[in-house]
VMD Tcl script that builds the backbone (N, CA, C; Angstrom):
set m [mol new atoms 228]
animate dup $m
set s [atomselect $m all]
$s set {name element resname resid chain x y z} {
  {N N MET 1 A 0.840 -1.187 0.000}
  {CA C MET 1 A 0.000 0.000 0.000}
  {C C MET 1 A 0.879 1.242 0.000}
  {N N SER 2 A 0.384 2.220 -0.648}
  {CA C SER 2 A 1.117 3.485 -0.654}
  {C C SER 2 A 0.772 4.274 0.608}
  {N N LEU 3 A 1.536 5.302 0.817}
  {CA C LEU 3 A 1.302 6.166 1.979}
  {C C LEU 3 A -0.080 6.793 1.900}
  {N N GLN 4 A -0.497 7.182 0.705}
  {CA C GLN 4 A -1.815 7.802 0.535}
  {C C GLN 4 A -2.936 6.815 0.879}
  {N N ASP 5 A -2.770 5.557 0.483}
  {CA C ASP 5 A -3.764 4.541 0.823}
  {C C ASP 5 A -3.832 4.331 2.333}
  {N N ASP 6 A -2.671 4.320 2.976}
  {CA C ASP 6 A -2.641 4.169 4.430}
  {C C ASP 6 A -3.337 5.336 5.119}
  {N N LEU 7 A -3.067 6.543 4.652}
  {CA C LEU 7 A -3.699 7.719 5.246}
  {C C LEU 7 A -5.210 7.705 5.038}
  {N N THR 8 A -5.649 7.253 3.884}
  {CA C THR 8 A -7.080 7.157 3.611}
  {C C THR 8 A -7.736 6.124 4.535}
  {N N ALA 9 A -7.071 5.002 4.741}
  {CA C ALA 9 A -7.606 3.970 5.630}
  {C C ALA 9 A -7.679 4.468 7.068}
  {N N VAL 10 A -6.650 5.176 7.510}
  {CA C VAL 10 A -6.635 5.727 8.866}
  {C C VAL 10 A -7.744 6.759 9.017}
  {N N ARG 11 A -7.909 7.622 8.029}
  {CA C ARG 11 A -8.959 8.650 8.080}
  {C C ARG 11 A -10.344 7.994 8.155}
  {N N ARG 12 A -10.544 6.918 7.383}
  {CA C ARG 12 A -11.830 6.213 7.396}
  {C C ARG 12 A -12.079 5.596 8.781}
  {N N CYS 13 A -11.038 5.006 9.363}
  {CA C CYS 13 A -11.181 4.422 10.698}
  {C C CYS 13 A -11.491 5.488 11.752}
  {N N LEU 14 A -10.827 6.632 11.645}
  {CA C LEU 14 A -11.092 7.723 12.582}
  {C C LEU 14 A -12.515 8.253 12.431}
  {N N ASP 15 A -12.985 8.364 11.203}
  {CA C ASP 15 A -14.361 8.804 10.979}
  {C C ASP 15 A -15.350 7.814 11.590}
  {N N ASP 16 A -15.081 6.518 11.424}
  {CA C ASP 16 A -15.944 5.500 12.036}
  {C C ASP 16 A -15.922 5.612 13.555}
  {N N LEU 17 A -14.740 5.843 14.116}
  {CA C LEU 17 A -14.614 5.981 15.560}
  {C C LEU 17 A -15.389 7.192 16.060}
  {N N VAL 18 A -15.256 8.317 15.379}
  {CA C VAL 18 A -15.970 9.536 15.775}
  {C C VAL 18 A -17.476 9.302 15.707}
  {N N ARG 19 A -17.921 8.637 14.642}
  {CA C ARG 19 A -19.346 8.354 14.489}
  {C C ARG 19 A -19.851 7.432 15.607}
  {N N THR 20 A -19.075 6.430 15.960}
  {CA C THR 20 A -19.463 5.489 17.011}
  {C C THR 20 A -19.502 6.163 18.374}
  {N N VAL 21 A -18.515 6.996 18.670}
  {CA C VAL 21 A -18.492 7.711 19.948}
  {C C VAL 21 A -19.688 8.663 20.039}
  {N N ALA 22 A -20.021 9.333 18.961}
  {CA C ALA 22 A -21.180 10.231 18.970}
  {C C ALA 22 A -22.462 9.447 19.230}
  {N N GLN 23 A -22.578 8.266 18.619}
  {CA C GLN 23 A -23.764 7.438 18.842}
  {C C GLN 23 A -23.833 6.971 20.297}
  {N N LEU 24 A -22.712 6.573 20.867}
  {CA C LEU 24 A -22.674 6.170 22.272}
  {C C LEU 24 A -23.065 7.319 23.193}
  {N N GLU 25 A -22.593 8.535 22.881}
  {CA C GLU 25 A -22.956 9.695 23.692}
  {C C GLU 25 A -24.456 9.966 23.631}
  {N N ARG 26 A -25.049 9.824 22.430}
  {CA C ARG 26 A -26.499 10.017 22.308}
  {C C ARG 26 A -27.258 8.961 23.102}
  {N N ASN 27 A -26.802 7.703 23.011}
  {CA C ASN 27 A -27.460 6.631 23.756}
  {C C ASN 27 A -27.353 6.845 25.265}
  {N N LEU 28 A -26.199 7.306 25.713}
  {CA C LEU 28 A -26.010 7.576 27.134}
  {C C LEU 28 A -26.895 8.712 27.594}
  {N N ALA 29 A -27.023 9.753 26.780}
  {CA C ALA 29 A -27.890 10.878 27.137}
  {C C ALA 29 A -29.341 10.413 27.246}
  {N N ARG 30 A -29.769 9.556 26.313}
  {CA C ARG 30 A -31.143 9.021 26.375}
  {C C ARG 30 A -31.327 8.161 27.619}
  {N N ALA 31 A -30.330 7.362 27.944}
  {CA C ALA 31 A -30.428 6.495 29.122}
  {C C ALA 31 A -30.520 7.335 30.394}
  {N N ASN 32 A -29.751 8.413 30.460}
  {CA C ASN 32 A -29.807 9.292 31.631}
  {C C ASN 32 A -31.158 9.980 31.733}
  {N N GLU 33 A -31.741 10.376 30.611}
  {CA C GLU 33 A -33.063 10.995 30.630}
  {C C GLU 33 A -34.098 10.010 31.148}
  {N N ASN 34 A -34.021 8.764 30.682}
  {CA C ASN 34 A -34.985 7.752 31.109}
  {C C ASN 34 A -34.817 7.390 32.579}
  {N N GLU 35 A -33.599 7.487 33.080}
  {CA C GLU 35 A -33.336 7.127 34.468}
  {C C GLU 35 A -34.024 8.083 35.425}
  {N N PHE 36 A -34.142 9.334 35.045}
  {CA C PHE 36 A -34.700 10.332 35.942}
  {C C PHE 36 A -36.201 10.518 35.766}
  {N N ARG 37 A -36.797 9.762 34.863}
  {CA C ARG 37 A -38.252 9.814 34.738}
  {C C ARG 37 A -38.874 9.067 35.900}
  {N N PRO 38 A -40.010 9.557 36.373}
  {CA C PRO 38 A -40.653 8.832 37.472}
  {C C PRO 38 A -41.078 7.440 37.020}
  {N N GLN 39 A -40.799 6.467 37.842}
  {CA C GLN 39 A -41.147 5.092 37.542}
  {C C GLN 39 A -42.613 4.857 37.892}
  {N N PRO 40 A -43.300 4.040 37.113}
  {CA C PRO 40 A -44.700 3.770 37.429}
  {C C PRO 40 A -44.828 3.072 38.779}
  {N N VAL 41 A -45.854 3.412 39.504}
  {CA C VAL 41 A -46.093 2.818 40.818}
  {C C VAL 41 A -46.745 1.460 40.615}
  {N N ARG 42 A -46.184 0.459 41.265}
  {CA C ARG 42 A -46.754 -0.883 41.152}
  {C C ARG 42 A -47.950 -0.990 42.075}
  {N N ARG 43 A -48.989 -1.553 41.552}
  {CA C ARG 43 A -50.189 -1.757 42.357}
  {C C ARG 43 A -50.131 -3.142 42.979}
  {N N ALA 44 A -50.888 -3.338 44.056}
  {CA C ALA 44 A -50.880 -4.610 44.768}
  {C C ALA 44 A -51.380 -5.746 43.888}
  {N N ASP 45 A -52.296 -5.471 42.948}
  {CA C ASP 45 A -52.812 -6.552 42.112}
  {C C ASP 45 A -51.807 -6.976 41.042}
  {N N ASP 46 A -50.712 -6.227 40.865}
  {CA C ASP 46 A -49.653 -6.618 39.939}
  {C C ASP 46 A -48.698 -7.632 40.581}
  {N N LEU 47 A -48.715 -7.727 41.904}
  {CA C LEU 47 A -47.775 -8.581 42.614}
  {C C LEU 47 A -48.326 -9.988 42.749}
  {N N VAL 48 A -47.425 -10.947 42.791}
  {CA C VAL 48 A -47.795 -12.354 42.947}
  {C C VAL 48 A -47.301 -12.818 44.301}
  {N N THR 49 A -48.168 -13.446 45.069}
  {CA C THR 49 A -47.787 -13.959 46.379}
  {C C THR 49 A -47.242 -15.371 46.220}
  {N N ILE 50 A -46.079 -15.618 46.817}
  {CA C ILE 50 A -45.457 -16.938 46.776}
  {C C ILE 50 A -45.545 -17.545 48.165}
  {N N SER 51 A -46.081 -18.740 48.233}
  {CA C SER 51 A -46.288 -19.417 49.507}
  {C C SER 51 A -44.959 -19.810 50.141}
  {N N ASP 52 A -44.926 -19.816 51.474}
  {CA C ASP 52 A -43.746 -20.262 52.206}
  {C C ASP 52 A -43.759 -21.767 52.451}
  {N N ALA 53 A -44.820 -22.426 52.041}
  {CA C ALA 53 A -44.930 -23.867 52.248}
  {C C ALA 53 A -43.861 -24.577 51.421}
  {N N PRO 54 A -43.296 -25.667 51.938}
  {CA C PRO 54 A -42.271 -26.398 51.175}
  {C C PRO 54 A -42.873 -27.049 49.934}
  {N N TYR 55 A -42.031 -27.202 48.926}
  {CA C TYR 55 A -42.471 -27.848 47.697}
  {C C TYR 55 A -42.654 -29.341 47.930}
  {N N ASN 56 A -43.478 -29.948 47.120}
  {CA C ASN 56 A -43.681 -31.384 47.153}
  {C C ASN 56 A -42.387 -32.059 46.703}
  {N N THR 57 A -41.839 -32.955 47.523}
  {CA C THR 57 A -40.558 -33.594 47.197}
  {C C THR 57 A -40.660 -34.514 45.985}
  {N N ALA 58 A -41.857 -34.915 45.613}
  {CA C ALA 58 A -42.026 -35.755 44.424}
  {C C ALA 58 A -41.613 -35.004 43.161}
  {N N LEU 59 A -41.584 -33.686 43.216}
  {CA C LEU 59 A -41.163 -32.901 42.053}
  {C C LEU 59 A -39.689 -33.135 41.723}
  {N N TRP 60 A -38.906 -33.548 42.718}
  {CA C TRP 60 A -37.455 -33.620 42.546}
  {C C TRP 60 A -36.934 -35.043 42.474}
  {N N THR 61 A -37.788 -36.047 42.428}
  {CA C THR 61 A -37.316 -37.433 42.516}
  {C C THR 61 A -36.384 -37.832 41.374}
  {N N ASP 62 A -36.625 -37.417 40.157}
  {CA C ASP 62 A -35.803 -37.833 39.021}
  {C C ASP 62 A -34.803 -36.767 38.584}
  {N N SER 63 A -34.632 -35.748 39.376}
  {CA C SER 63 A -33.762 -34.655 38.950}
  {C C SER 63 A -32.317 -34.898 39.395}
  {N N ASP 64 A -31.404 -34.355 38.637}
  {CA C ASP 64 A -29.985 -34.379 38.989}
  {C C ASP 64 A -29.602 -32.982 39.438}
  {N N ASP 65 A -28.599 -32.907 40.288}
  {CA C ASP 65 A -28.093 -31.591 40.671}
  {C C ASP 65 A -27.295 -31.049 39.506}
  {N N GLU 66 A -27.709 -29.899 39.008}
  {CA C GLU 66 A -27.051 -29.344 37.828}
  {C C GLU 66 A -25.581 -29.073 38.130}
  {N N GLY 67 A -24.740 -29.577 37.282}
  {CA C GLY 67 A -23.312 -29.345 37.416}
  {C C GLY 67 A -22.630 -30.306 38.377}
  {N N LEU 68 A -23.401 -31.070 39.152}
  {CA C LEU 68 A -22.801 -31.984 40.120}
  {C C LEU 68 A -22.946 -33.434 39.717}
  {N N GLY 69 A -23.745 -33.726 38.714}
  {CA C GLY 69 A -23.904 -35.086 38.245}
  {C C GLY 69 A -25.071 -35.789 38.908}
  {N N VAL 70 A -25.073 -37.084 38.790}
  {CA C VAL 70 A -26.161 -37.907 39.308}
  {C C VAL 70 A -26.081 -37.952 40.832}
  {N N ARG 71 A -27.215 -38.048 41.465}
  {CA C ARG 71 A -27.341 -37.919 42.916}
  {C C ARG 71 A -26.489 -38.926 43.693}
  {N N ASP 72 A -26.415 -40.187 43.298}
  {CA C ASP 72 A -25.707 -41.196 44.094}
  {C C ASP 72 A -24.254 -41.389 43.657}
  {N N ARG 73 A -23.735 -40.552 42.832}
  {CA C ARG 73 A -22.345 -40.664 42.367}
  {C C ARG 73 A -21.541 -39.463 42.847}
  {N N ARG 74 A -20.228 -39.635 42.878}
  {CA C ARG 74 A -19.362 -38.523 43.276}
  {C C ARG 74 A -19.172 -37.555 42.127}
  {N N ALA 75 A -19.088 -36.300 42.456}
  {CA C ALA 75 A -18.798 -35.288 41.455}
  {C C ALA 75 A -17.308 -35.360 41.113}
  {N N PRO 76 A -16.966 -35.036 39.893}
  {CA C PRO 76 A -15.532 -35.103 39.504}
  {C C PRO 76 A -14.684 -34.131 40.272}
}
mol reanalyze $m
mol bondsrecalc $m
mol representation Tube
mol addrep $m
């Protein structure tokens, strides 16, 4: 490549960088604007109550511990 080709490639990369940084700044400004908007108030009927009662152990009879292997074998 000639020096002129190298300079053109560098200029193109710098233009892309400037364009990307400007886009990031716009996105950050939008995110900051959204952060300071009042959040909607959650109503009680939007919430789900979860019982404190223990789960039925039959749900877990055929399950393996994820990442630990089969229940009656040693983990590696």
